[in-house]
C-alpha positions as CSV (number, residue, x, y, z in Angstrom):
1,M,54.1,127.6,3.3
2,P,52.0,129.3,5.8
3,S,48.6,130.5,4.8
4,V,47.9,134.2,4.3
5,K,45.4,135.7,6.5
6,A,42.2,136.9,4.9
7,R,42.1,140.8,4.8
8,D,40.1,143.4,3.3
9,Y,41.9,144.2,0.0
10,S,39.6,146.9,-1.2
11,N,42.1,149.6,-0.5
12,V,45.1,147.8,-1.8
13,K,47.6,150.1,-3.2
14,M,47.5,150.2,-7.1
15,N,51.0,151.3,-8.4
16,P,50.4,153.1,-11.6
17,K,53.7,152.2,-12.9
18,S,53.2,148.4,-12.2
19,T,49.6,148.2,-13.2
20,G,49.9,150.5,-16.2
21,F,46.9,152.7,-15.3
22,C,47.0,155.9,-17.3
23,R,48.5,158.5,-15.1
24,S,46.2,161.3,-16.0
25,L,42.5,161.4,-15.2
26,T,42.1,164.0,-17.9
27,A,43.7,161.6,-20.4
28,V,41.3,158.8,-19.4
29,L,38.1,161.1,-19.7
30,T,39.3,162.4,-23.0
31,G,40.2,158.8,-24.5
32,L,43.9,160.0,-24.9
33,C,45.5,157.1,-23.0
34,V,48.6,156.0,-25.0
35,F,47.9,152.4,-26.3
36,F,51.0,151.0,-24.6
37,L,52.0,153.6,-21.9
38,G,55.2,152.7,-20.2
39,I,55.5,149.1,-21.5
40,I,59.0,147.8,-21.2
41,V,59.6,144.7,-23.4
42,P,61.5,142.1,-21.5
43,D,64.2,139.7,-22.7
44,P,62.5,136.4,-22.9
45,A,65.6,134.6,-22.0
46,S,66.3,136.7,-18.9
47,G,65.3,135.8,-15.3
48,T,65.6,132.7,-13.5
49,D,64.7,129.0,-14.4
50,L,62.1,127.0,-12.4
51,P,62.3,127.2,-8.6
52,P,63.7,124.2,-7.0
53,S,60.6,123.1,-5.5
54,V,59.0,122.7,-8.9
55,T,62.0,120.9,-10.5
56,E,62.0,118.4,-7.5
57,L,58.2,117.8,-7.9
58,M,58.6,117.1,-11.7
59,Q,61.6,114.9,-11.3
60,A,59.9,112.8,-8.6
61,H,57.0,112.1,-11.0
62,G,59.2,111.6,-14.1
63,I,57.9,114.8,-15.9
64,P,60.6,116.4,-18.1
65,E,61.3,120.0,-17.6
66,N,61.0,120.6,-21.4
67,S,57.4,119.8,-21.2
68,I,56.4,123.1,-19.6
69,S,56.7,126.8,-20.3
70,V,56.6,129.4,-17.6
71,V,56.7,133.3,-17.7
72,M,56.2,135.1,-14.4
73,R,57.0,138.8,-14.1
74,K,56.1,142.0,-12.5
75,V,54.1,144.3,-14.9
76,G,56.4,147.1,-16.0
77,A,59.6,145.2,-15.1
78,N,62.4,144.7,-17.7
79,Q,63.1,141.2,-16.4
80,N,61.2,137.9,-15.9
81,M,61.4,136.3,-12.4
82,V,60.8,133.0,-14.1
83,S,61.3,132.4,-17.8
84,H,61.3,128.8,-18.8
85,N,60.8,127.6,-22.4
86,A,59.3,131.0,-23.0
87,T,59.2,131.1,-26.7
88,T,58.1,127.4,-27.3
89,P,54.7,126.9,-29.1
90,R,52.4,125.1,-26.8
91,N,48.8,124.1,-26.9
92,P,47.1,126.5,-24.4
93,A,43.6,124.8,-24.2
94,S,41.1,127.1,-22.9
95,A,43.8,129.8,-22.0
96,M,43.3,130.7,-25.7
97,K,40.0,132.3,-24.7
98,L,42.1,135.1,-23.3
99,V,43.1,136.2,-26.8
100,T,39.6,136.0,-28.0
101,T,38.0,138.0,-25.2
102,A,40.9,140.5,-25.1
103,A,40.5,141.2,-28.9
104,A,36.7,141.5,-28.7
105,L,36.8,143.8,-25.8
106,Q,39.2,146.2,-27.6
107,L,37.8,145.9,-31.1
108,L,34.1,145.9,-30.2
109,G,33.9,147.7,-26.6
110,P,32.3,146.4,-23.5
111,Q,29.0,147.9,-24.4
112,H,28.7,146.0,-27.8
113,R,25.4,144.1,-28.2
114,W,23.9,141.6,-30.6
115,Q,20.5,141.8,-32.2
116,T,18.2,138.8,-32.9
117,Y,15.2,139.6,-35.1
118,A,11.8,138.1,-35.7
119,L,10.4,139.3,-39.0
120,A,7.1,138.8,-40.7
121,H,7.0,137.9,-44.4
122,G,3.4,138.3,-45.2
123,N,0.4,140.3,-44.1
124,V,-0.7,140.4,-40.4
125,R,-4.6,140.5,-40.3
126,S,-6.2,140.8,-36.9
127,N,-4.0,138.5,-34.9
128,T,-2.9,136.2,-37.7
129,L,0.4,136.3,-39.9
130,E,-0.6,135.1,-43.3
131,G,2.9,134.2,-44.1
132,D,6.2,133.0,-42.7
133,L,7.9,134.1,-39.5
134,I,11.7,134.6,-40.0
135,L,14.3,134.3,-37.1
136,R,17.4,136.1,-38.0
137,G,20.4,135.5,-35.9
138,G,22.9,138.2,-35.2
139,G,25.5,136.0,-33.5
140,D,24.5,136.4,-29.9
141,P,26.7,134.2,-27.8
142,W,24.2,134.1,-25.0
143,L,20.8,133.6,-26.4
144,V,19.7,131.3,-23.5
145,I,16.3,130.0,-23.2
146,E,15.0,132.7,-20.9
147,R,16.0,135.4,-23.4
148,F,14.7,133.4,-26.4
149,W,11.3,133.3,-24.4
150,L,11.3,137.1,-24.4
151,L,11.6,137.3,-28.1
152,A,8.5,135.1,-28.6
153,K,6.7,137.1,-25.7
154,Q,7.3,140.3,-27.7
155,L,5.7,138.8,-30.7
156,R,2.7,137.9,-28.7
157,D,2.6,141.4,-27.1
158,R,2.5,142.9,-30.5
159,G,-0.7,141.1,-31.2
160,I,0.5,138.1,-33.3
161,T,-1.0,134.8,-32.1
162,H,-1.5,132.6,-35.2
163,I,1.2,132.0,-37.8
164,R,-0.1,130.3,-41.1
165,G,3.3,129.8,-42.7
166,D,6.7,128.3,-41.8
167,L,9.4,129.2,-39.4
168,V,12.3,130.3,-41.5
169,I,15.8,130.2,-39.9
170,D,18.3,132.9,-41.3
171,D,21.6,132.0,-39.8
172,T,23.6,133.3,-42.9
173,L,25.9,135.7,-40.9
174,F,28.2,132.9,-40.4
175,D,29.7,130.7,-43.1
176,L,28.8,127.3,-41.7
177,Q,30.8,125.5,-44.5
178,A,34.0,127.1,-42.9
179,I,33.3,126.0,-39.4
180,E,34.8,122.8,-37.9
181,T,32.1,120.6,-36.6
182,D,33.9,117.4,-35.6
183,A,34.0,116.8,-32.0
184,I,37.7,117.0,-30.6
185,D,36.9,114.0,-28.3
186,G,34.6,112.1,-30.3
187,K,31.6,113.0,-28.2
188,P,29.4,115.2,-30.4
189,M,26.5,115.0,-28.0
190,R,28.5,116.8,-25.3
191,A,27.3,120.4,-25.2
192,Y,30.7,121.9,-25.2
193,N,31.2,120.5,-28.7
194,T,28.2,122.4,-30.2
195,P,29.3,124.4,-33.2
196,P,28.9,128.1,-33.3
197,N,25.9,129.5,-35.1
198,A,24.5,133.0,-35.8
199,L,21.2,131.9,-34.2
200,L,22.7,129.9,-31.2
201,V,19.6,129.3,-29.2
202,N,20.4,128.0,-25.8
203,F,23.8,126.4,-27.0
204,G,21.6,124.0,-28.8
205,A,21.6,121.9,-25.6
206,T,18.9,119.8,-23.8
207,S,18.9,118.9,-20.2
208,L,17.5,115.3,-19.5
209,I,16.1,115.3,-16.1
210,I,15.7,111.9,-14.6
211,D,13.9,111.3,-11.2
212,S,12.3,108.6,-9.4
213,D,9.9,107.8,-6.6
214,H,9.2,104.3,-5.2
215,S,7.3,103.0,-8.3
216,T,8.3,105.1,-11.4
217,V,11.1,106.7,-13.2
218,H,10.4,110.1,-14.7
219,V,12.3,111.5,-17.8
220,N,11.7,115.1,-18.9
221,A,13.6,117.5,-21.4
222,D,14.5,121.2,-20.5
223,P,13.7,123.1,-22.6
224,P,10.9,121.0,-24.2
225,A,10.8,120.8,-27.9
226,T,8.0,119.6,-30.2
227,T,10.5,117.9,-32.3
228,L,11.9,115.7,-29.4
229,Q,10.0,112.4,-28.7
230,I,11.1,110.7,-25.6
231,H,10.7,106.8,-24.9
232,N,11.4,106.0,-21.4
233,R,12.6,102.6,-21.0
234,I,14.4,102.9,-17.7
235,T,13.8,100.4,-15.1
236,L,13.8,100.9,-11.2
237,S,16.5,99.2,-9.2
238,N,17.4,98.7,-5.6
239,A,20.9,99.8,-6.1
240,A,22.5,102.6,-4.0
241,C,21.9,106.1,-5.3
242,G,25.5,107.0,-5.5
243,G,28.3,105.4,-7.7
244,K,27.3,103.0,-10.5
245,G,23.7,102.8,-9.1
246,R,22.5,105.2,-11.9
247,S,23.3,103.5,-15.2
248,I,21.6,105.4,-18.1
249,R,21.8,104.7,-21.8
250,I,20.5,107.0,-24.5
251,D,19.9,106.1,-28.3
252,L,18.8,108.6,-30.9
253,K,16.9,108.0,-34.2
254,K,16.9,111.3,-36.3
255,S,14.6,112.1,-39.3
256,T,14.1,115.5,-41.0
257,S,11.3,116.5,-38.7
258,L,11.7,114.5,-35.5
259,T,14.2,113.0,-33.2
260,K,13.3,109.9,-31.2
261,L,15.2,109.5,-27.9
262,S,15.2,106.2,-26.3
263,V,16.4,106.3,-22.6
264,G,17.2,103.0,-21.1
265,G,19.1,101.6,-18.1
266,H,18.5,101.2,-14.5
267,Y,17.8,103.9,-11.8
268,P,17.5,103.5,-8.0
269,M,14.1,104.1,-6.7
270,G,13.7,107.1,-4.3
271,C,16.7,108.8,-5.6
272,G,16.9,112.5,-6.2
273,A,17.0,114.1,-9.8
274,S,19.9,113.7,-12.1
275,K,20.6,116.0,-14.9
276,F,22.4,115.2,-18.2
277,R,23.0,118.1,-20.5
278,R,23.4,117.0,-24.1
279,T,23.1,118.2,-27.7
280,L,20.3,115.9,-29.1
281,L,18.8,117.7,-32.0
282,P,20.1,119.1,-35.3
283,H,20.3,122.9,-35.2
284,G,17.3,123.7,-37.2
285,Q,15.0,121.0,-35.6
286,Y,16.1,122.4,-32.3
287,V,15.3,126.0,-33.0
288,Y,11.9,125.1,-34.4
289,G,11.0,122.6,-31.7
290,V,12.0,124.9,-28.9
291,F,10.4,128.0,-30.5
292,T,7.2,126.0,-31.2
293,A,6.9,124.7,-27.6
294,L,7.5,128.2,-26.2
295,W,4.9,129.7,-28.7
296,N,2.4,127.0,-27.6
297,Q,2.9,128.0,-24.0
298,L,2.1,131.6,-24.8
299,G,-1.1,130.6,-26.5
300,G,0.2,130.9,-30.0
301,T,-0.1,128.5,-32.9
302,L,2.2,127.7,-35.9
303,A,0.7,125.9,-38.8
304,G,3.9,125.1,-40.9
305,G,7.2,123.4,-40.6
306,W,10.7,125.0,-40.8
307,H,13.4,125.7,-43.4
308,Y,16.7,127.6,-43.8
309,S,16.6,130.8,-46.0
310,K,18.0,134.3,-46.2
311,T,15.6,137.0,-45.1
312,P,13.5,138.3,-48.0
313,T,14.0,142.2,-48.7
314,R,10.3,142.7,-48.2
315,A,10.1,141.2,-44.6
316,T,9.3,143.5,-41.7
317,V,10.6,143.4,-38.1
318,A,7.9,142.2,-35.8
319,A,10.2,141.9,-32.8
320,E,13.8,142.5,-31.8
321,L,15.9,141.2,-28.9
322,E,19.1,142.9,-27.8
323,S,21.7,140.8,-26.1
324,V,23.4,141.5,-22.9
325,P,26.6,143.6,-23.3
326,L,29.9,142.2,-24.2
327,A,31.5,142.9,-20.8
328,E,29.0,140.3,-19.4
329,V,29.5,137.9,-22.2
330,I,33.2,137.7,-21.6
331,R,32.7,137.0,-17.9
332,Y,30.6,134.0,-18.7
333,I,33.3,132.9,-21.3
334,N,36.3,133.1,-19.1
335,K,35.0,132.4,-15.7
336,F,33.1,129.3,-16.7
337,S,35.3,128.6,-19.8
338,N,32.3,128.3,-22.2
339,N,33.5,126.9,-25.5
340,V,30.4,127.6,-27.6
341,M,30.2,131.2,-26.5
342,A,33.9,131.7,-27.3
343,R,33.5,130.3,-30.8
344,N,30.5,132.5,-31.4
345,L,32.6,135.6,-30.1
346,L,35.4,134.9,-32.6
347,L,33.2,134.9,-35.4
348,A,31.6,138.2,-34.3
349,L,35.0,139.9,-35.0
350,A,34.4,139.1,-38.7
351,S,30.8,139.7,-38.9
352,D,31.0,143.2,-40.3
353,R,32.1,141.4,-43.5
354,P,29.6,138.5,-43.7
355,P,29.6,135.6,-44.0
356,A,32.0,135.4,-41.1
357,T,34.6,132.6,-41.0
358,P,37.2,131.6,-38.5
359,A,40.0,132.5,-41.1
360,K,38.6,136.0,-41.3
361,A,38.4,136.5,-37.6
362,R,42.1,135.2,-37.2
363,R,43.3,137.9,-39.7
364,V,41.3,140.6,-37.7
365,I,43.2,139.4,-34.5
366,E,46.5,139.2,-36.2
367,N,46.2,142.6,-37.7
368,W,45.1,144.0,-34.3
369,L,48.0,142.5,-32.6
370,N,50.5,144.0,-35.2
371,Q,49.0,147.3,-35.0
372,G,49.2,147.4,-31.3
373,G,52.8,146.2,-31.2
374,V,52.0,143.0,-29.3
375,A,54.4,140.2,-30.5
376,M,52.8,136.8,-30.6
377,P,54.7,134.9,-33.4
378,A,53.9,131.5,-32.2
379,L,50.1,132.2,-32.1
380,H,47.8,130.0,-34.1
381,I,44.1,130.4,-33.3
382,D,41.7,128.3,-35.1
383,N,38.2,128.3,-33.2
384,G,38.9,130.9,-30.4
385,A,38.0,128.6,-27.6
386,G,41.2,126.4,-27.4
387,L,39.1,123.4,-27.9
388,S,41.6,122.2,-30.5
389,R,44.7,119.9,-31.0
390,E,46.1,122.6,-33.5
391,A,46.0,125.7,-31.5
392,R,49.2,127.1,-30.4
393,I,50.8,130.0,-28.4
394,S,53.9,130.8,-26.5
395,A,54.2,131.6,-22.8
396,E,56.0,134.8,-23.7
397,G,53.6,135.8,-26.4
398,L,50.5,135.3,-24.0
399,A,52.5,137.2,-21.3
400,A,53.0,140.1,-23.7
401,L,49.4,140.2,-24.5
402,L,48.4,140.2,-20.8
403,E,50.9,142.9,-19.9
404,A,49.6,145.1,-22.8
405,A,46.1,144.7,-21.7
406,T,47.0,146.6,-18.3
407,N,47.3,149.7,-20.4
408,W,44.0,149.5,-22.3
409,P,40.9,151.5,-21.3
410,W,38.9,148.4,-20.9
411,W,41.4,146.4,-18.6
412,P,39.2,146.5,-15.5
413,E,36.4,144.8,-17.5
414,F,38.9,142.2,-18.8
415,L,40.4,141.7,-15.3
416,G,37.0,141.2,-13.8
417,S,36.1,138.6,-16.3
418,L,38.8,136.1,-15.0
419,P,38.2,133.4,-12.4
420,I,39.2,134.3,-8.9
421,A,41.0,131.6,-6.9
422,A,39.0,130.1,-4.1
423,V,36.1,132.3,-5.0
424,D,34.5,131.6,-8.3
425,G,34.4,130.2,-11.8
426,S,36.9,127.4,-12.7
427,L,39.1,128.3,-9.9
428,R,36.6,128.2,-7.0
429,N,38.0,125.0,-5.6
430,R,41.8,125.7,-6.2
431,F,44.7,127.4,-4.6
432,H,43.1,128.0,-1.1
433,N,45.6,129.5,1.2
434,V,48.1,130.5,-1.4
435,A,47.2,134.2,-1.3
436,G,44.4,136.4,0.0
437,P,41.0,136.8,-1.6
438,G,41.1,138.4,-5.0
439,R,44.9,138.2,-5.5
440,L,44.9,135.5,-8.0
441,R,42.9,136.1,-11.2
442,L,43.7,133.4,-13.8
443,K,42.2,131.6,-16.7
444,T,42.4,127.8,-16.7
445,G,42.8,125.4,-19.6
446,L,42.4,121.6,-19.7
447,L,42.6,118.9,-22.4
448,K,43.9,115.4,-22.5
449,D,47.8,116.0,-22.1
450,V,47.3,119.6,-21.7
451,R,47.0,122.1,-18.8
452,A,47.3,125.8,-18.8
453,L,47.0,128.6,-16.4
454,A,47.3,132.4,-17.3
455,G,46.3,135.7,-16.0
456,Y,47.3,138.1,-13.0
457,A,48.6,137.7,-9.4
458,I,48.6,140.8,-7.0
459,D,51.4,140.5,-4.5
460,L,51.4,141.8,-1.0
461,N,52.7,145.1,-2.1
462,G,49.8,145.6,-4.4
463,D,52.0,145.1,-7.5
464,F,50.7,143.2,-10.5
465,W,52.4,140.2,-11.8
466,V,51.7,138.4,-15.3
467,V,51.6,134.6,-14.8
468,V,51.6,132.2,-17.7
469,I,52.1,128.3,-17.2
470,L,51.6,126.1,-20.3
471,H,52.2,122.3,-19.7
472,N,51.9,119.8,-22.6
473,H,52.7,116.2,-21.3
474,P,50.6,112.9,-20.7
475,R,50.8,113.9,-16.9
476,A,49.6,117.4,-17.5
477,S,45.9,116.6,-17.1
478,S,46.5,114.9,-13.7
479,S,46.5,116.5,-10.3
480,V,50.4,116.7,-10.1
481,S,50.2,119.5,-12.7
482,I,47.9,121.5,-10.6
483,E,50.5,121.1,-7.7
484,I,53.1,122.4,-10.1
485,Q,51.0,125.5,-10.8
486,R,50.5,126.0,-7.0
487,R,54.2,125.9,-6.3
488,L,55.1,128.5,-9.0
489,L,52.2,130.7,-7.5
490,E,53.6,130.3,-4.1
491,T,56.9,132.0,-5.0
492,L,55.0,135.2,-5.4
493,F,53.7,135.1,-1.8
494,P,56.6,134.2,0.3
């Protein structure tokens, strides 16, 4: 297929019928847009089957056609252009994040923000807190280290320098007993497997930075934590910098108050820095160690240790950190497929009835879909991120949600959160020359034996199309599955 020349699409025609935009500006301004204006529910069995170019490719690689589900239709049409196994429940991998983020956007609003508090339990005399400092989590999905530093800086700016008691961690907003903590792939130290938490500091992750000159190998942790002790046992080698020249092994020994990290292996001399992002410390030890390191950098002292506890009624707010808005949070989740943030966001949907659990949040989403008239009978959402072997959805159900979204007041924010092919996020390096810039806005999904793609395409007439491709097969996680996606997308841009 010939490539489509790059054009300026800032003035592309947006057909109100096809995009589902509310037709009256007055209605938009007064909040009277009908929830599902002009939606025509298509027959899932209507439309054509897979294009010949796709079936030929699948047959050539021994991939059965019953392993994939596809729905492709123009928004507002009453017939699918492609409808293949549309109602079959499939594992959607990270495409499940579309359900979580869409629900959050509609139920909480794009300006929703989370609050993280530092509270004093004791008297402040001069510059000293004679008591405990409490960190109470509000479920912020993006409490990265730079923002956590801002909370500590607020405390210092308000005159507190010395803390004579303990650091108390209050993460009771979420029911930790109800949250699955087993790693789906048996790799609990991988940052994407970090469980959600109401006080999710920097995703609980530590970046190990390994560098070398011609005589020494250096190992540093970012962010530093007073509860992490690193033993550098790496030896220099004359191997090439690439390939298997960098062979690193890590071993952890954890106690209640300290984690000892042994880093061994070989590292080529004179190579540049390598970074390994891992979850090394238990949650409480991480929060305490990182806070103490930041507090010390700011000139403060903390005399005690740490423990978990609910905030006492007599504690007073000493500092408060407001999160970035939800519209920004869902961009991080969808564009970069952040699993930890998605799991935290799911629990936010049930945080008005603490302690929040995934089951409560699931019921919130189901009620919301039923009230809005979006039929998703195959939906099973467990953690909100799609990092699951049990999660299920049908192509038709996800397509119904995506089409309904085009009528929501916050659809521009939702659309803007999706990766743009050949431009950013998880699609930055995919689907070059399929369509012009900005015409493919799709969420990816990938697990072993699972690949998914779902979102929107804007054809050359400016009409929006809903696209859902769910592939469950041992070859789904290979490159041939991406080629199947490409050939399906090409049918929209002849």
